[in-house]
N, C-alpha and C positions, 0 to 999 in steps of 0.2 A: 393653207396651201396644201394643195393636193401633190400626191407625188405619183399618181399614174401612169407618167411617161417614162417611168424606171422600168427596164425590160429584165423581168427574172424569168426564163424558159423554164417548161415543164417536165423537161428532160426527155431520154430518149423514147419512151413510149408515145410522148405526143409527138415526136417527129416522125416516129414510123406511121402513126394514124395519118397525120396529115400528108403525108408523103403518098399514103394509100387512097385517102379520100378525093384529091383533087386534081388529078392530073389528065383527065379525059373528059371530052363533051362529046354528044353526038345528037344526030337529028332527032326530033321528037315530034312529028304532026304538026299540025297548025292551032293556032289560037287567036285571041283578038288582042295581042300585043300590037307594039308600035308597026311592026310591018308584017302582023298576020301569021308569024312562024316563031315557033320555040325551040331552045334545044334543052338537053339535060345535062346538068352539072353535077358531078360526085362533090359531096362537100362534107362537113365534120358533122352534119345534122341529117346527112342521107341525101338521096337525089333531089334535086329543085330544078323546076321548069323556069328557064330564064327568056327573055325575048333573043330572037337572032341577033338584033342588032339594037341593044338598048341605047335609047337616046336621052333618058331622065335618070341618071346615076346619082346615088347618095353613097358617101363612104364615110365610116364612122371609127377610124382610126389613121393614125399617120401613116402606116405603111401601105394602107389601103389607097389613101390620098397619092402618095409616091407612085404606086403601082398605074393608076389611072394616069396622071400626068406624062410618066413614061411612056404609056402607048398611045397617047396623043388623045386623051378623053378628058374632057373638061366636067367634072361633077357639077350637077345642079346645085348640090348641098354637100357639106363636111363637117366635121366635129373639128375644133381645134384642141391644140395642147394647152396644158396650163402656162401659156406665156402671153405677156402684156401686147406682143405684136400681131396677135391672131394666129394664122397659119404660119408654119415654120418658115424660118426667113431664108431658108437655102433654096427654096422653089421660086422659081423665076415669077416676077410680079404680074406680068401678063398672063401666065397660067394659071394663076388662081383669081385674077380679078373677075368678080361678078360671081362668085362661089359663095352660095348662102351660107351662112354661120349656123349652125343646127345644133348648137351647144357645145359642151365640152366631151372630153373622151371618157366615156363609161358613164355618162350623163348627159345622152341627148335630148333633145326636146321633140318628142313623137309627133305633136300638133304641127310643128314646124318642119318635120320632114313629111307629113301627111298633105301639106297645103302644096308642096312642091310636085306633088303626083308623080313620083318615082317610078320607073318600071324596073328599077333593079337597086338592091342594097348590099354592099359588101362591108363585111365586118370580120370579127372572130370573137370566140366562145371567153376568152380571157376578159374581154370588154361587155360584152351583150348576150351571154348564154340566156340569163333571166329575162330578156325582152324578146327573146326569138318569136314567140308565137304573136306578139304585138307588132314587132317589125314586118312579119311575113303576112299580117293582115293588112298590111300598108301595101308591100310589093313583094316580089320575090327576094327571099334574103339569102345571101352566100356568106356562109361562115367558115373559117378555117379552124383548127384546133386550137391554134396559139399565135402568138406573135413573136418578132425577135429572131432566135435561132434559125428555125425552119424558113425565113424568109425568101429564099429561092424557090421552093416548094410552094410557099404561099402565092407569089407571084405568078406562077403557073395557073392556079386556081382563078385566081383574079383575071388572068389573061383569057381563061376558058370561059369565063362568065361574062366578060366583055366583048367576046368574039374577036378576040387579037391574038390568036395564038401564032399565026405567021409572023407579026410585028414581035412577039415574043421571042421566037428563035433568034432574030437579028439582035435584040437588045442582049440577050444572053452571051451570043457570040463577041458581040462587040467587047463587053464587059470583059470577057475571058481575055482577048486579045490585048485590051487596056493592060489588066492585071499583069500580063506577061511583058508589056514594055515597061512597067514599073520595076519589077524584077531587074530586067536587064540594066535598066537605068543604074539601079542600085549596085551593081556589078556583077550580075550574075545570079543563079539559084545558090551556089555554093556560100558566096558572100552574104546574101540575103538571109540564108538559114541561120548564119554565125550571128548575125544582128539581132539579139534580143531585146523586145519590144515590150512595153508594159502601157496598158492604159488605165490612167486613175481618174476616177471622177469623184469629184467633193460636191456632196448632198446636202441641203439644208434639211435639218430634222433627222437625219441618218448617218451612220458611220461611213466613212470614207471606202469607196469601193475599187479594190483592182481585181479588173476583169479577167475572168478565165477564159477557157477556150471554148465554151458552148454559148456564145451570144452574137449577136448581130455585129458587131465591131470586129471580135474574134476572126470572124470568116473572112473579111476584108484583108486583116493580116495575113491569114493562111493564103489567100488567094496570091498575094503579093510574095509569098515564100519565105515571109519574116519569120524569124524564131521566137520563142516565148520563154521568160525564166521560168525555174523550178516552181516559184511561188504560184503560179498559176493552175499547177495541177491540186492545188490544196483548195481552189474555188469550190465552194457549196454547189452542187449538182452541175459542177463546169461553169456556172454563170460568175460568181465574183468571189473573192476573199477579202471580208470587210475588217478593217482595222481602225483604230482612233488615232488623234493626231499624233499621239506618243509612239506609235508604231509605223510611221510614215517610210520609215527605212527599209522597211520590207518590201516596199515598191521599188526599191532600186533595180536597174536595167542599163543596157546599152543606151537606150532611149526611151524616153517616157512621154508620152502625150498626156498632156491633163485638160480636163473640162470642169465646169462648175455649174451646179442647177441650184438656183437660189442666191441668197446674200453669201458672199464668200466669208464673213465672219462666223455666221450661223452655221456655214456648210464645213467647217473646220480647217478650210483653206489657208485663211490668213496664221492661225497658229501653227500649222504644220509647217508652212514654207518657211516661217520665221526661227524654227527650231535649229537647234545644233545639229539634229539627226539628219535633216533635210540637206543643210549644207553641205555635210560629209560624205553625201551621196555621189557616188560615181558620175552619174547621170548629169547631175546639178553641177559639179567641178567643172566636167567636160562640155558644159553649155548644150548638153544634148536633152533637155527638158522644152517640150514645145506646147505652150497653149492653144486649144483648139476649141471652136464653137461646139457647145453641147447640143444644139438644135440641129447641126448636121451630122455630127458623130456619133452622137447617142439617140436621139430621138426619130429621126426622120426614117429610118429603114426602107430601103429600096435600091433601085439601081441608078435612080437620078442621083440620089445622096451617096451612093457608092462610087460612082464616078467621080465625083467631086471630091470625096475623101482621098481616092487614089492619085489625084493630082496633086491634092496638100501632101499628101504623104512623101510622095516622090520629091516635091521642092523641099521639104524639111529633112529628108534622108539624104538628099545630094548634096545640100548646101554646104560649101568649104567654111 
């Protein structure tokens, strides 16, 4: 089993770079693209000319797929995460129906991609830096520096490449308003901040992750104004603080959201949740542990996923 869907960010330097490289696009002459015009988009690999209105887009990671779907673009091809269901299950079936499977994350089939005759490829250096020249020979390739934590900045890069910057503004403003409504539903900013929340992921083949403050899911918690326990400050590079099942009590908080990647027994979930340490945790005693879908909360990354997460979060946190 591959563990590529795990999201470990590259830290502040990467965020600064992706913020710098991707937020603008400008007109740039004409060419033989789908509508005869091209624009220049600033990317992690330098300036890239893309079609004014790309018609055949291939996406090579889950965040790029979420961005395209969010902006009303159905790619002709996409990689899938390492899940049996193919494309992540939170995406509406009608939105992904007909998209060609072009391989798995970080292992795309270049021949299949080429056969689709794309006019734009979206990906990131974490997954495909070593394939940049090959991908660029197939179609203009727009890469962000990394994935995960800088997802909002990356979304703007994707929007610029897709020619959907106006639509992106509405997406981001709607999301901000949505997060505000969740904060209000919890009881307002003060109460939300006083509610300390942990996200715990059980992972087959790896330690248990207590997520820190520099990853995708942490940004959504922050947008809803929720507090985080002190343990999150110990997360390596801000990403996660990893523990064994024998240390699961370190994950205690007012509220805990848990997800599982792989087999629960092999991921340490069965052992951890059957232990005395788990049963003595405050969140467990108070019925404040909520199991959530790993594909949505951890693997998806994007505004379509984020809005669904906000809805679920509100439901759990306001349930009497």
